[in-house]
C-alpha positions in Angstrom: 64.1 307.1 87.4 62.8 303.6 86.8 59.3 303.1 85.3 57.2 301.4 88.0 55.3 299.5 85.4 58.5 297.8 84.2 60.1 297.2 87.6 59.9 293.6 88.8 58.2 293.1 92.2 59.9 289.8 93.2 63.4 288.4 93.1 64.1 285.8 90.5 64.3 282.2 91.4 63.8 282.8 95.1 61.7 279.6 95.5 62.0 276.1 94.2 58.2 275.6 93.8 55.6 278.0 92.3 51.9 277.5 91.9 50.5 279.1 88.8 47.1 279.5 87.2 45.8 279.3 83.7 45.6 283.1 83.7 49.4 283.1 84.0 49.9 281.2 80.7 51.9 281.1 78.6 54.3 280.2 81.5 57.8 281.4 81.5 60.7 281.2 83.9 61.5 283.6 85.4 57.9 284.8 85.7 57.2 288.3 84.3 57.0 289.6 87.9 60.5 288.5 88.7 63.7 290.5 88.2 65.7 289.4 85.2 69.0 291.2 85.8 70.3 288.4 88.1 68.6 285.4 86.6 68.9 283.1 83.6 67.4 283.8 80.1 63.6 283.6 80.0 62.4 280.1 78.9 58.8 279.2 78.1 57.6 276.0 79.8 54.9 273.8 78.2 53.1 273.1 81.5 49.8 272.0 79.9 51.5 269.5 77.6 53.5 268.1 80.6 50.4 267.2 82.7 50.3 270.3 84.9 53.9 270.3 86.2 57.0 271.8 84.6 60.6 272.1 85.6 62.9 274.9 84.5 66.0 273.5 82.8 68.1 276.5 84.0 67.3 276.9 87.7 65.3 273.7 88.5 62.2 275.5 89.8 59.1 273.5 89.7 55.8 275.0 88.5 52.5 273.4 89.3 49.2 274.4 87.5 46.6 274.6 90.2 43.5 275.3 88.1 
């Protein structure tokens, strides 16, 4: 039986734009809440150094820092 604490609650790369908060940093794609089995390797994105917007080099998802 799968451990519920380790089971992702969202599909990976289901959207092209995600709003994130400082509490979500350090930012990675896919996000920790996303399933990894059908996605690309996790990559950390320097959203603060990039002015509040980052793009994933694997899937092209855009992340926007909203606070």
